[in-house]
VEXTORBA-205154 format. One line per field, with one value per residue: residue in one letter; chain; x, y, z of N, C-alpha, C in turn. Coordinates in Angstrom, 2 decimals, padded with zeros to 5 digits. Layout:
<sites>
torse = [A/...] .
koltor = [A/...] .
n.px = [X/...] .
n.py = [Y/...] .
n.pz = [Z/...] .
ca.px = [X/...] .
ca.py = [Y/...] .
ca.pz = [Z/...] .
c.px = [X/...] .
c.py = [Y/...] .
c.pz = [Z/...] .
</sites>
This chain:
<sites>
torse = [M/S/L/P/S/P/Y/I/G/R/F/A/P/S/P/T/G/P/L/H/A/G/S/L/V/A/A/L/A/S/Y/L/D/A/R/A/N/G/G/A/W/L/I/R/I/E/D/I/D/E/G/R/A/V/P/G/A/A/E/T/I/L/A/Q/L/D/W/L/G/M/Q/S/D/G/G/I/V/W/Q/S/R/R/K/D/L/Y/Q/A/A/R/E/R/I/A/D/Y/V/Y/G/C/G/C/N/R/R/E/I/A/D/S/R/L/G/V/G/P/D/G/A/A/I/Y/P/G/T/C/R/L/G/L/A/P/G/R/E/A/R/S/L/R/L/R/V/P/E/P/G/E/D/L/I/G/F/Q/D/R/F/A/G/W/Q/E/Q/R/L/A/L/E/S/G/D/F/V/L/K/R/A/D/G/Y/W/A/Y/Q/L/A/V/V/V/D/D/A/E/Q/G/V/T/D/V/V/R/G/A/D/L/L/D/S/T/P/R/Q/I/Y/L/Q/R/L/L/G/V/S/T/P/R/Y/L/H/V/P/V/V/R/N/A/S/G/E/K/L/S/K/Q/T/G/A/L/A/V/L/P/G/N/E/E/A/A/V/A/A/L/Q/Q/A/A/G/F/L/G/L/R/L/A/G/P/G/A/S/R/P/A/S/L/A/A/F/W/Q/E/A/V/P/A/W/A/K/L/L/A/E/R/G/A/L/L/T/G] .
koltor = [A/A/A/A/A/A/A/A/A/A/A/A/A/A/A/A/A/A/A/A/A/A/A/A/A/A/A/A/A/A/A/A/A/A/A/A/A/A/A/A/A/A/A/A/A/A/A/A/A/A/A/A/A/A/A/A/A/A/A/A/A/A/A/A/A/A/A/A/A/A/A/A/A/A/A/A/A/A/A/A/A/A/A/A/A/A/A/A/A/A/A/A/A/A/A/A/A/A/A/A/A/A/A/A/A/A/A/A/A/A/A/A/A/A/A/A/A/A/A/A/A/A/A/A/A/A/A/A/A/A/A/A/A/A/A/A/A/A/A/A/A/A/A/A/A/A/A/A/A/A/A/A/A/A/A/A/A/A/A/A/A/A/A/A/A/A/A/A/A/A/A/A/A/A/A/A/A/A/A/A/A/A/A/A/A/A/A/A/A/A/A/A/A/A/A/A/A/A/A/A/A/A/A/A/A/A/A/A/A/A/A/A/A/A/A/A/A/A/A/A/A/A/A/A/A/A/A/A/A/A/A/A/A/A/A/A/A/A/A/A/A/A/A/A/A/A/A/A/A/A/A/A/A/A/A/A/A/A/A/A/A/A/A/A/A/A/A/A/A/A/A/A/A/A/A/A/A/A/A/A/A/A/A/A/A/A/A/A/A/A/A/A/A/A/A/A/A/A/A/A/A/A/A/A/A/A/A] .
n.px = [023.89/022.00/018.64/017.34/016.26/013.09/012.15/009.32/007.73/005.44/003.42/000.87/-001.39/-004.10/-006.98/-007.67/-007.11/-004.69/-001.12/001.11/003.77/004.35/003.21/004.51/007.18/006.82/006.00/008.53/010.53/009.51/009.75/012.33/013.56/012.62/013.89/016.58/016.97/016.63/014.09/010.51/007.96/004.83/001.66/-001.00/-004.44/-005.82/-008.77/-010.78/-012.20/-014.83/-016.34/-014.57/-013.03/-012.10/-013.62/-011.80/-009.29/-007.52/-006.85/-005.45/-003.23/-001.88/-001.14/000.64/002.63/003.59/004.63/006.81/008.36/007.86/006.64/004.30/005.09/003.27/-000.31/-002.74/-004.06/-007.26/-008.64/-011.51/-012.61/-012.24/-013.71/-014.80/-012.59/-011.83/-014.02/-013.82/-011.53/-012.29/-014.17/-012.35/-011.17/-013.24/-013.66/-012.44/-013.68/-016.13/-019.34/-019.90/-021.60/-020.98/-020.63/-018.53/-018.49/-019.12/-017.02/-014.89/-015.64/-015.03/-012.59/-010.15/-008.18/-005.99/-004.53/-001.31/-001.57/-003.38/-006.07/-008.97/-008.76/-010.23/-012.51/-013.56/-016.16/-018.33/-017.30/-017.91/-020.57/-023.33/-025.17/-028.52/-031.02/-029.26/-027.72/-025.36/-022.90/-020.52/-017.76/-015.32/-011.99/-010.80/-008.18/-005.18/-004.96/-003.84/-000.37/000.10/000.03/001.95/003.54/006.29/008.71/011.21/011.95/013.26/014.15/013.39/014.21/013.81/010.57/007.84/004.62/001.76/-000.91/-003.45/-003.39/-002.76/-004.29/-006.50/-009.57/-009.69/-011.16/-012.72/-014.50/-016.39/-018.91/-020.13/-020.21/-017.97/-015.09/-012.32/-009.15/-007.03/-007.48/-008.02/-005.51/-003.74/-004.80/-004.54/-001.68/-000.65/-002.05/-000.90/001.81/003.64/006.71/008.04/007.22/007.28/006.83/005.06/005.92/003.74/002.13/003.33/002.35/000.19/001.26/001.79/-000.85/-001.47/000.51/-000.36/-002.98/-001.91/-000.75/-002.90/-004.29/-002.46/-000.45/002.53/004.71/005.50/008.86/009.34/009.55/009.64/009.53/010.24/007.53/006.63/006.12/004.17/004.68/003.47/003.87/002.22/001.36/001.93/-000.79/-003.61/-005.65/-004.31/-003.47/-001.66/000.03/-000.49/001.68/002.31/002.24/004.53/007.19/010.16/012.16/010.78/009.73/012.33/013.03/010.90/011.26/013.95/013.57/012.07/013.78/015.92/014.60/014.40/017.12/018.88/022.15/022.77/024.99/025.34/027.68/029.06/026.51/023.53/021.38/020.39/020.47/018.49/015.56/016.46/019.11/018.65/017.50/019.53/021.60/019.92/019.06/021.46/022.18/020.08/020.63/022.92/022.30/020.55/022.18/023.90/022.18/021.17/023.65/023.84/021.64/022.33/024.68] .
n.py = [-020.07/-023.09/-023.66/-026.03/-029.20/-031.03/-028.63/-026.78/-024.52/-021.82/-019.96/-017.70/-016.40/-014.03/-014.16/-011.59/-010.33/-010.31/-011.32/-008.61/-006.22/-005.81/-008.21/-010.14/-009.88/-011.09/-013.59/-014.35/-014.18/-016.18/-018.51/-018.50/-018.73/-021.35/-022.82/-022.38/-023.60/-026.32/-027.18/-027.82/-026.17/-024.73/-023.88/-021.97/-020.93/-018.25/-017.72/-017.37/-015.20/-014.82/-013.02/-011.05/-012.25/-012.54/-013.70/-016.17/-015.11/-016.66/-018.70/-017.25/-016.22/-018.74/-019.39/-017.29/-017.72/-020.18/-019.44/-017.95/-019.81/-020.99/-023.49/-025.30/-027.68/-029.48/-030.28/-027.75/-025.86/-024.70/-022.25/-021.77/-024.25/-025.39/-025.09/-026.71/-027.57/-024.97/-024.66/-026.86/-026.10/-023.76/-024.90/-026.37/-024.29/-023.27/-022.27/-019.77/-018.16/-015.79/-014.31/-011.32/-008.31/-005.85/-003.00/-001.78/001.04/001.49/000.31/001.91/004.27/003.94/005.05/003.91/004.00/002.86/-000.27/-001.57/-002.40/-000.75/-001.27/-000.65/-000.83/-003.26/-002.70/-004.54/-004.69/-006.68/-008.74/-009.94/-010.77/-010.43/-007.33/-006.70/-007.31/-007.27/-008.97/-011.50/-010.54/-011.38/-013.32/-013.51/-013.88/-014.25/-012.49/-012.56/-011.10/-007.72/-007.47/-010.24/-010.60/-010.48/-011.13/-012.40/-012.77/-013.94/-012.55/-013.55/-011.67/-008.98/-009.04/-009.11/-009.04/-007.61/-007.67/-006.41/-007.96/-007.42/-004.58/-003.60/-004.89/-006.15/-008.26/-010.42/-010.73/-013.92/-015.09/-013.34/-010.69/-011.07/-013.69/-015.04/-016.82/-015.55/-014.16/-014.67/-016.92/-018.87/-018.90/-019.85/-022.35/-023.60/-023.48/-025.15/-027.42/-028.20/-028.54/-026.49/-025.10/-022.75/-019.38/-017.11/-013.66/-010.63/-007.52/-006.13/-007.86/-008.32/-007.37/-009.05/-011.32/-011.86/-012.30/-014.59/-016.38/-016.56/-017.89/-020.22/-021.43/-021.74/-023.65/-025.66/-026.16/-026.27/-023.34/-021.68/-020.65/-017.29/-014.81/-011.70/-009.62/-006.44/-004.29/-003.46/-000.02/002.60/005.81/007.54/006.38/004.47/001.09/-001.10/-002.14/-003.76/-001.81/000.48/001.05/-000.77/-002.52/-005.61/-008.30/-009.13/-012.20/-013.21/-013.62/-015.56/-013.79/-011.72/-012.78/-013.17/-010.51/-009.52/-010.90/-010.29/-007.56/-007.72/-009.22/-007.29/-005.41/-006.85/-006.82/-008.63/-009.49/-010.05/-011.29/-011.72/-012.86/-010.54/-009.58/-007.65/-008.84/-012.11/-014.61/-016.41/-018.11/-020.34/-019.61/-017.38/-018.60/-020.19/-018.26/-016.76/-018.28/-019.08/-016.25/-015.35/-016.94/-016.03/-013.39/-013.62/-014.75/-012.71/-010.89/-012.24/-012.28/-009.60/-009.03/-010.58/-009.64] .
n.pz = [007.36/007.44/008.56/011.06/009.89/009.42/007.05/006.36/004.54/003.27/001.06/001.16/-000.36/-000.71/-002.58/-004.02/-006.32/-008.99/-008.68/-007.83/-007.76/-005.13/-003.66/-004.98/-004.03/-001.39/-001.94/-003.33/-001.21/000.50/-001.00/-001.74/000.98/001.66/-000.28/000.17/002.54/002.00/001.96/001.98/000.01/000.08/-001.27/-000.31/-000.68/000.54/001.00/002.90/003.56/001.82/000.78/-000.29/-002.28/-005.49/-008.36/-010.13/-009.55/-007.79/-009.54/-011.56/-010.01/-009.40/-012.03/-012.56/-010.73/-011.52/-014.03/-013.19/-012.23/-009.75/-008.11/-006.09/-003.61/-002.88/-002.69/-003.52/-001.10/-000.01/002.01/002.21/002.05/004.41/006.73/008.61/010.16/011.31/013.09/014.80/016.08/017.37/019.19/020.77/022.25/023.67/026.22/026.26/024.64/023.62/022.87/021.14/021.02/019.88/017.62/014.91/015.14/017.75/019.16/018.31/019.42/022.03/022.69/023.32/021.70/018.93/017.77/017.19/014.42/013.49/013.91/015.90/019.49/021.34/023.93/025.88/026.42/026.13/027.56/030.03/029.52/027.46/027.04/028.23/025.85/023.78/021.01/020.05/017.62/016.91/017.48/020.04/021.28/024.47/025.83/027.98/031.22/031.98/032.49/032.53/029.83/027.98/024.85/023.42/020.63/018.42/015.63/012.54/010.68/011.59/014.15/017.79/019.04/020.78/022.35/024.13/024.82/026.03/026.26/023.70/021.77/022.76/023.49/020.71/017.54/016.56/014.95/012.54/012.23/009.88/009.56/008.65/009.26/011.16/010.02/011.83/013.23/011.25/009.97/011.96/012.43/009.90/009.39/011.51/010.78/008.39/009.03/009.05/009.46/009.14/008.82/006.35/005.35/004.48/006.38/007.02/008.43/010.74/013.20/013.82/014.63/017.49/018.40/016.97/018.00/020.63/020.27/019.24/021.39/023.21/021.73/021.76/019.85/017.75/017.61/014.69/013.26/012.60/009.97/008.67/006.00/004.58/003.31/-000.01/-001.03/-002.28/-004.07/-002.30/000.29/000.89/001.48/-001.15/-003.13/-004.46/-004.06/-003.82/-006.31/-007.50/-010.13/-012.01/-012.17/-015.16/-016.99/-019.48/-021.69/-021.09/-020.47/-019.38/-017.10/-015.68/-015.41/-013.82/-011.41/-010.76/-010.13/-007.79/-006.23/-005.98/-004.36/-002.02/-001.35/-002.42/-003.78/-006.83/-009.08/-012.13/-014.42/-016.51/-017.23/-016.93/-015.73/-014.75/-017.38/-017.73/-016.35/-014.84/-014.32/-012.75/-010.41/-009.60/-008.78/-007.11/-004.76/-003.26/-002.74/-001.03/001.17/002.13/002.55/004.76/006.57/007.11/008.07/010.29/011.87/012.39/013.94/016.19/016.89] .
ca.px = [023.69/020.61/017.81/017.15/015.25/012.51/011.61/008.01/007.24/004.31/002.86/-000.66/-002.03/-005.60/-007.42/-008.40/-006.59/-003.34/000.17/001.76/005.10/004.38/002.93/005.64/008.24/006.50/006.38/009.86/011.03/009.12/010.21/013.83/013.84/012.50/015.02/017.85/017.11/016.31/012.77/009.25/007.26/003.47/000.71/-002.38/-005.27/-006.51/-010.10/-011.74/-013.10/-015.23/-016.92/-013.62/-012.37/-012.46/-013.53/-010.59/-008.05/-006.61/-006.21/-004.44/-002.04/-001.23/-000.52/001.78/003.72/004.03/005.33/007.86/009.05/007.55/005.67/004.14/005.65/002.12/-001.43/-003.04/-005.08/-008.19/-009.30/-012.78/-012.99/-011.74/-014.44/-015.09/-011.34/-012.02/-015.09/-013.32/-010.52/-013.03/-014.80/-011.34/-010.91/-014.44/-013.54/-011.88/-014.49/-017.59/-020.17/-019.82/-022.76/-020.55/-020.24/-017.28/-018.58/-019.03/-015.64/-014.03/-016.09/-014.63/-011.43/-008.99/-007.14/-005.77/-003.34/-000.01/-001.99/-004.28/-007.39/-009.33/-008.47/-011.42/-012.61/-014.08/-017.65/-019.10/-016.42/-018.75/-021.87/-024.25/-026.17/-029.88/-031.49/-028.16/-027.42/-024.02/-022.61/-019.33/-017.06/-014.02/-011.08/-010.40/-006.75/-004.78/-005.21/-002.51/000.76/000.19/-000.44/003.23/003.90/007.48/009.10/012.36/011.76/014.53/014.62/013.07/014.71/012.90/009.36/007.01/003.33/000.99/-002.14/-004.55/-003.31/-002.43/-005.30/-007.83/-009.95/-009.87/-012.40/-012.44/-015.64/-016.91/-020.30/-020.67/-020.26/-016.82/-013.95/-011.38/-007.85/-006.10/-007.85/-007.76/-003.97/-003.06/-005.18/-003.89/-000.28/-000.56/-002.42/-000.03/003.09/004.41/007.74/008.64/006.43/007.81/005.55/005.39/006.03/002.42/001.49/004.09/001.61/-000.64/001.95/001.55/-002.17/-001.37/001.18/-001.34/-003.84/-001.20/-000.52/-004.17/-004.70/-001.49/000.38/003.73/004.93/006.65/009.80/008.84/010.50/008.84/010.30/009.81/006.73/006.67/005.31/004.06/005.29/002.75/004.27/001.25/001.74/001.61/-001.85/-004.65/-006.44/-003.51/-003.15/-000.49/-000.18/-000.36/002.86/001.62/002.97/005.07/008.31/011.11/012.88/009.97/009.84/013.52/013.03/009.98/011.90/015.10/013.12/011.65/015.13/016.62/013.87/014.86/018.45/019.75/023.03/022.82/026.11/025.63/028.96/029.00/025.21/022.90/020.51/020.64/020.07/017.31/014.98/017.30/020.19/018.14/017.27/020.86/022.06/019.25/019.06/022.70/022.24/019.30/021.18/024.00/021.68/019.96/023.30/024.41/021.06/021.24/024.89/023.72/020.74/022.86/025.86] .
ca.py = [-021.44/-023.67/-023.90/-027.37/-029.85/-030.50/-027.31/-026.49/-023.05/-021.64/-018.74/-017.82/-015.16/-013.76/-013.99/-010.37/-009.86/-011.09/-010.77/-007.31/-006.17/-006.09/-009.58/-010.95/-009.84/-011.85/-014.97/-014.69/-014.45/-017.38/-019.53/-018.60/-019.37/-022.73/-023.63/-022.24/-024.43/-027.54/-027.42/-027.80/-024.80/-024.92/-022.68/-021.93/-019.80/-017.64/-017.17/-017.52/-013.98/-015.15/-011.71/-010.21/-013.04/-012.20/-015.01/-016.31/-014.59/-017.55/-019.29/-016.22/-016.20/-019.95/-019.39/-016.43/-018.34/-021.19/-018.73/-017.44/-020.99/-021.31/-024.50/-025.91/-029.04/-030.30/-029.89/-026.38/-025.73/-023.59/-022.09/-021.93/-025.54/-026.05/-024.41/-027.69/-027.38/-023.95/-024.75/-027.78/-025.48/-022.98/-025.70/-026.66/-023.34/-022.60/-021.53/-018.55/-017.47/-015.25/-013.70/-009.94/-007.64/-004.51/-002.84/-001.02/002.33/001.42/000.00/003.19/005.37/003.66/005.85/003.34/004.11/001.77/-001.16/-001.50/-002.77/000.27/-001.64/-000.27/-001.67/-003.67/-002.41/-005.69/-004.40/-007.99/-009.75/-010.53/-011.14/-009.41/-006.54/-006.99/-006.79/-007.39/-010.34/-011.62/-010.39/-011.89/-014.25/-012.94/-014.54/-013.44/-012.43/-012.59/-009.80/-006.82/-008.13/-011.61/-010.64/-010.09/-012.00/-012.02/-013.68/-013.49/-012.62/-013.78/-010.45/-007.83/-009.12/-009.40/-008.26/-007.87/-007.01/-006.68/-008.15/-006.69/-003.21/-003.28/-005.34/-006.34/-009.60/-010.17/-011.56/-015.11/-015.23/-012.04/-010.50/-011.61/-015.19/-015.58/-017.08/-014.49/-014.69/-014.97/-018.36/-019.71/-019.14/-020.72/-023.76/-024.13/-023.74/-026.40/-028.80/-028.43/-028.82/-025.42/-024.77/-021.46/-018.31/-015.91/-012.98/-009.14/-006.93/-005.66/-008.91/-008.55/-007.13/-010.05/-012.54/-012.29/-013.05/-015.97/-017.20/-016.85/-018.88/-021.53/-021.91/-022.24/-024.85/-026.74/-026.67/-025.62/-022.02/-021.69/-019.65/-016.23/-013.85/-010.65/-008.74/-005.06/-004.12/-002.43/000.96/003.43/007.07/008.22/005.77/003.41/-000.29/-001.32/-003.17/-003.27/-000.64/001.69/001.15/-001.74/-003.12/-006.84/-008.80/-009.83/-013.23/-012.97/-014.71/-015.95/-012.50/-010.74/-013.32/-012.95/-009.06/-009.20/-011.63/-009.51/-006.41/-008.24/-009.60/-006.03/-004.77/-007.54/-006.50/-009.60/-008.94/-010.99/-010.77/-012.51/-012.53/-009.78/-009.22/-006.83/-009.66/-013.53/-014.75/-017.38/-018.43/-021.33/-018.92/-016.53/-019.32/-020.65/-017.20/-016.09/-019.00/-018.70/-014.94/-015.25/-017.61/-015.02/-012.19/-014.08/-015.03/-011.32/-010.35/-012.96/-011.73/-008.14/-009.07/-011.19/-008.80] .
ca.pz = [008.00/007.22/009.68/011.17/008.94/008.29/006.94/005.62/004.34/002.59/000.44/001.37/-001.07/-000.65/-004.06/-004.34/-007.46/-009.45/-008.06/-008.14/-007.32/-003.59/-003.28/-005.44/-002.95/-000.26/-002.61/-003.55/-000.11/001.11/-001.79/-001.55/002.23/001.58/-001.19/000.78/003.68/001.56/002.58/001.06/-000.18/-000.07/-001.67/000.31/-001.07/001.86/000.58/003.88/003.28/000.53/000.06/-001.05/-003.31/-006.90/-009.25/-011.12/-009.19/-007.43/-010.68/-012.10/-009.15/-009.53/-013.28/-012.36/-010.02/-012.44/-015.07/-012.46/-011.84/-008.45/-008.03/-004.85/-003.40/-002.40/-003.23/-003.14/000.07/-000.11/003.14/001.99/002.12/005.76/007.81/009.73/011.04/012.17/013.92/015.72/016.83/018.26/020.18/021.66/023.09/024.07/027.56/026.14/023.50/024.09/022.02/021.28/020.30/019.63/016.26/014.81/015.64/019.28/019.61/017.89/020.32/023.28/022.96/023.84/020.74/017.93/018.12/016.22/013.10/013.01/014.30/017.14/020.60/021.91/025.39/026.74/026.69/026.16/028.21/031.14/029.07/026.60/027.78/027.99/024.62/022.72/020.53/019.63/016.36/016.43/018.53/020.40/022.22/025.74/026.05/029.43/032.02/031.92/033.44/032.02/028.45/027.07/023.88/022.65/019.75/017.71/014.07/011.82/009.94/012.32/015.53/019.02/019.08/021.89/022.32/025.31/024.02/026.69/026.11/022.27/020.84/023.43/022.97/019.30/016.72/015.91/013.90/012.34/012.14/008.62/009.64/008.12/010.33/011.04/009.44/013.06/013.72/010.11/009.48/012.92/012.17/008.65/009.54/012.20/010.16/007.26/009.58/008.61/010.42/008.90/008.06/005.73/004.84/004.68/007.58/007.52/009.25/012.01/014.42/013.94/015.05/018.83/018.66/016.47/019.03/021.79/019.72/019.15/022.89/023.66/020.90/022.04/018.54/017.69/017.03/013.61/013.18/011.71/009.25/008.12/005.05/004.44/002.26/-001.02/-000.85/-003.52/-003.93/-001.21/001.30/001.26/001.09/-002.45/-003.20/-005.57/-003.54/-004.03/-007.89/-007.88/-011.39/-011.94/-012.80/-016.22/-017.74/-020.79/-022.10/-020.09/-020.15/-018.50/-015.81/-014.92/-015.16/-012.65/-010.37/-010.47/-009.51/-006.49/-005.54/-005.73/-003.15/-000.91/-001.00/-002.89/-004.73/-007.97/-009.97/-013.31/-015.12/-017.75/-017.64/-015.96/-015.04/-015.16/-018.69/-017.89/-015.09/-014.13/-013.90/-011.75/-009.24/-009.23/-008.11/-006.02/-003.55/-002.17/-002.26/-000.02/002.41/002.49/003.11/005.98/007.52/007.42/009.04/011.64/012.62/012.70/015.13/017.42/017.37] .
c.px = [022.11/019.94/017.66/015.99/014.32/012.12/010.42/007.71/006.00/004.22/001.53/-001.26/-003.57/-005.96/-008.35/-008.07/-005.15/-002.31/000.69/002.99/005.32/004.25/003.94/006.92/008.09/006.62/007.68/010.73/010.85/009.71/011.80/014.33/013.64/013.45/016.29/018.03/016.66/015.04/011.63/008.59/005.80/002.73/-000.56/-003.14/-006.04/-007.73/-011.05/-012.79/-013.79/-015.94/-015.89/-012.91/-012.87/-012.37/-012.37/-009.31/-007.05/-005.96/-005.08/-003.13/-001.26/-000.52/000.64/002.87/004.32/004.95/006.74/008.84/008.93/006.37/005.47/004.65/004.58/000.93/-001.88/-004.20/-005.99/-008.92/-010.77/-013.48/-012.67/-012.49/-014.62/-013.78/-011.44/-012.89/-014.63/-012.28/-011.32/-013.65/-013.62/-010.90/-012.14/-014.53/-013.04/-012.63/-015.90/-018.11/-019.96/-020.86/-022.36/-020.36/-019.09/-017.36/-018.38/-017.70/-014.79/-014.31/-015.52/-013.34/-010.26/-007.83/-007.08/-004.49/-002.34/-000.52/-003.07/-005.81/-007.62/-009.25/-009.87/-011.56/-013.17/-015.48/-018.35/-018.44/-017.24/-020.13/-022.47/-025.05/-027.56/-030.30/-030.41/-028.08/-025.98/-023.77/-021.38/-018.76/-015.74/-013.31/-010.67/-008.89/-006.40/-004.95/-003.69/-001.64/001.10/-000.01/000.77/003.41/005.30/007.90/010.44/012.12/013.06/014.94/014.52/013.64/013.60/011.75/008.58/005.68/002.54/-000.47/-003.43/-004.58/-003.11/-003.47/-006.61/-008.23/-010.31/-010.85/-011.92/-013.42/-016.33/-018.37/-020.82/-020.55/-018.98/-015.88/-012.93/-009.98/-007.06/-006.37/-007.55/-006.29/-003.37/-003.48/-004.60/-002.36/-000.01/-000.94/-001.52/001.44/004.02/005.39/008.22/007.57/007.25/006.81/005.96/005.24/004.68/001.67/002.27/003.35/000.52/000.02/001.79/000.19/-002.08/-000.61/000.36/-002.30/-003.07/-000.95/-001.79/-004.64/-003.55/-000.75/001.53/003.78/005.98/007.74/009.06/009.84/009.47/009.75/009.61/008.63/006.97/005.78/005.37/004.65/004.66/003.06/003.35/001.66/001.06/000.45/-002.83/-005.41/-005.53/-002.86/-001.91/-000.89/000.13/001.08/002.22/002.63/003.39/006.07/009.15/011.90/012.12/009.81/011.07/013.48/012.14/010.76/013.30/014.71/012.74/012.86/015.96/015.89/014.29/016.39/019.40/020.81/023.34/023.97/026.26/026.74/028.59/027.58/024.51/021.90/020.77/019.95/018.82/016.86/015.92/018.59/019.87/018.06/018.63/021.47/021.29/019.03/020.15/022.68/021.31/019.92/022.22/023.40/021.22/021.08/023.75/023.40/021.17/022.59/024.63/022.72/021.27/024.16/025.70] .
c.py = [-021.90/-023.66/-025.45/-027.91/-030.70/-029.33/-027.25/-025.00/-023.02/-020.21/-018.74/-016.69/-015.18/-013.44/-012.93/-009.58/-010.66/-010.60/-009.54/-007.41/-006.44/-007.65/-010.63/-010.93/-010.79/-013.28/-015.35/-015.05/-015.77/-018.68/-019.68/-019.22/-020.83/-023.43/-023.53/-023.22/-025.97/-028.16/-027.57/-026.52/-025.17/-023.62/-022.88/-020.80/-019.49/-016.92/-017.40/-016.39/-014.11/-013.85/-010.90/-010.96/-012.72/-013.51/-015.07/-015.84/-015.66/-018.39/-018.51/-016.33/-017.54/-019.98/-018.39/-016.99/-019.46/-020.66/-018.28/-018.56/-021.33/-022.23/-025.03/-027.37/-029.90/-029.71/-028.49/-026.62/-024.46/-023.49/-022.22/-023.34/-026.30/-025.47/-025.29/-027.70/-026.18/-024.02/-025.85/-027.01/-024.51/-023.78/-026.13/-025.63/-022.50/-021.87/-020.05/-017.60/-017.03/-014.49/-012.09/-009.30/-006.15/-004.23/-001.98/000.41/002.48/001.27/001.31/004.25/005.18/004.47/005.16/003.38/002.97/000.96/-000.77/-001.65/-001.83/-000.16/-001.11/-001.20/-001.91/-003.37/-003.32/-005.43/-005.60/-008.98/-010.59/-010.97/-010.05/-008.56/-006.78/-006.38/-006.91/-008.70/-010.31/-011.41/-011.04/-012.77/-013.68/-013.91/-013.65/-013.61/-012.43/-011.14/-009.02/-007.53/-009.47/-011.78/-010.38/-011.29/-011.60/-013.01/-013.15/-013.68/-012.69/-012.56/-009.21/-007.86/-009.46/-008.42/-008.69/-007.07/-007.37/-006.72/-007.37/-005.11/-002.78/-003.84/-005.64/-007.74/-009.32/-011.21/-012.90/-015.50/-013.78/-011.92/-010.89/-013.15/-015.84/-015.75/-016.17/-015.08/-015.15/-016.61/-019.27/-019.98/-020.00/-022.18/-024.32/-024.44/-024.95/-027.58/-029.16/-028.60/-027.70/-025.03/-023.29/-020.59/-017.21/-015.08/-011.43/-008.66/-006.25/-006.62/-009.12/-008.27/-008.20/-011.30/-012.90/-012.86/-014.48/-016.85/-017.49/-017.82/-020.29/-022.13/-022.40/-023.55/-025.99/-027.16/-025.75/-024.21/-022.06/-020.54/-018.49/-015.23/-012.97/-009.71/-007.40/-005.09/-003.07/-001.34/001.98/004.87/007.89/007.58/004.70/002.08/-000.51/-002.49/-002.78/-002.06/000.68/001.77/000.25/-002.51/-004.59/-007.24/-009.73/-010.87/-012.87/-014.00/-014.65/-014.65/-011.63/-011.37/-013.04/-011.34/-008.83/-009.80/-010.72/-008.23/-006.72/-008.69/-008.31/-005.38/-005.54/-007.37/-007.60/-009.03/-010.13/-010.42/-011.76/-011.99/-011.72/-009.35/-008.42/-007.71/-011.14/-013.77/-015.65/-017.57/-019.35/-020.57/-018.04/-017.33/-019.70/-019.58/-016.72/-016.92/-018.89/-017.22/-014.61/-015.80/-016.53/-013.86/-012.41/-014.21/-013.59/-010.62/-010.85/-012.52/-010.41/-008.13/-009.60/-010.44/-007.68] .
c.pz = [007.75/008.53/009.83/010.27/009.91/008.18/005.94/005.63/003.55/002.06/000.57/000.88/-000.79/-002.13/-004.40/-005.66/-007.86/-008.63/-008.56/-007.65/-005.80/-003.17/-003.83/-004.61/-001.94/-000.85/-002.75/-002.40/000.59/000.35/-001.68/-000.15/002.26/000.88/-000.50/001.96/003.30/001.87/001.56/001.09/-000.64/-000.57/-001.01/-000.14/000.06/001.31/001.59/004.03/001.97/-000.16/-000.57/-002.06/-004.50/-007.67/-010.20/-010.61/-008.64/-008.52/-011.41/-011.24/-009.27/-010.91/-013.30/-011.79/-010.81/-013.52/-014.50/-012.24/-010.33/-008.33/-006.60/-004.69/-002.78/-003.00/-002.82/-002.21/-000.13/001.30/003.16/002.23/003.43/006.99/008.90/010.80/011.89/013.41/015.07/016.62/017.75/019.42/021.34/022.82/023.60/025.33/027.38/025.15/024.14/022.91/022.24/020.51/019.86/018.12/016.24/015.31/017.24/019.82/019.35/019.02/021.68/023.74/023.45/022.81/019.70/018.33/017.08/014.65/012.62/013.40/015.81/018.43/021.23/023.58/026.33/027.17/026.90/027.02/029.32/030.77/028.31/027.42/027.38/026.62/023.34/022.26/019.88/018.14/015.79/017.58/018.82/021.36/023.24/025.90/027.66/029.98/031.91/032.99/033.07/030.57/027.38/026.25/023.29/021.76/019.00/016.31/013.47/011.03/010.82/013.63/016.64/018.98/020.39/021.68/023.57/024.75/024.67/026.31/024.49/021.36/021.37/022.92/021.47/018.63/016.22/014.79/013.79/012.27/010.90/008.49/009.09/009.43/010.11/010.65/010.72/013.27/012.45/009.82/010.58/012.71/011.01/008.73/010.44/011.51/008.98/007.76/009.29/009.82/010.42/008.11/007.58/004.94/005.05/006.00/008.07/008.28/010.54/013.24/014.73/014.68/016.47/019.12/018.06/017.40/020.25/021.37/019.74/020.46/023.27/022.96/021.09/020.81/018.63/017.09/015.93/013.95/012.35/011.10/008.36/007.22/004.88/003.16/001.24/-000.91/-002.03/-003.12/-002.77/000.24/001.78/000.73/-000.16/-002.56/-004.18/-005.26/-003.83/-005.50/-008.20/-009.22/-011.23/-012.65/-013.97/-016.85/-019.08/-021.13/-020.85/-019.52/-019.24/-017.20/-015.03/-014.52/-013.90/-011.28/-009.84/-009.73/-008.01/-005.56/-005.20/-004.50/-001.94/-000.44/-001.40/-003.88/-005.84/-008.88/-011.09/-014.16/-016.47/-018.06/-016.51/-015.18/-015.47/-016.56/-018.85/-016.35/-014.19/-013.55/-012.67/-010.38/-008.72/-008.47/-006.89/-004.73/-002.57/-001.85/-001.13/001.27/002.92/003.17/004.54/007.05/007.98/008.43/010.28/012.59/013.02/013.97/016.31/017.78/018.03] .
</sites>
């Protein structure tokens, strides 16, 4: 069953390298969800961490998506060109923001442990002000006190999710020590400004969602529907990425494009049954089969979650 209209989805890659098998799965899932729901699909280049951005990587990603038959329904948005929006958002929630003088080692030494995403839980050292002689290195957002910090949401693939912000993340960074705006703030501002109704992405970002929902509430913007798909892992169980040796999906002929998409679709659990063929014969045939197959998969998943 289709979601209510209008639907606006997005794919938001970081330009640290070309698309590989793992990032293609996320791109495909977001594109199929938009098409299955008769919605728009946007591309946003998340290059706010300019220190990690690889020159030319964004253009390579856009060329790869075009080769695979995935084109944005609007202009391409670049986070690095939207810093004034992030500053304006920070000013709107100034009462919840404070300067932090702690470095990573000091936070790790607090022994509060790590959150679900593997990041050290901030102990609140600078919450009531900087210690004498310390200067702010970053900006943090104050989360609610324990007992008032529970954030829950229904994920369309993973089901009901909960996180206690005070206990599982602590006050989190809005602006980093290197001067770059943090992902959590940038993605919330961008999704709201672009009118995104549905976020489809990898499950490695599932644990970030409660922090983003909290930011959405503070800023008074809508919370999108969320869907997190499993991430592709290598033989060692690590998330497939450039750092773990993931190979780029290299553009070639149409047959190569169909093969790459078919592999990603198989990982997502789509059952494509091209008559008499091991895979669809063309890109057009792939999309014709894949869109209803995704809708069927999500309907089955929804029934499982509610049953």
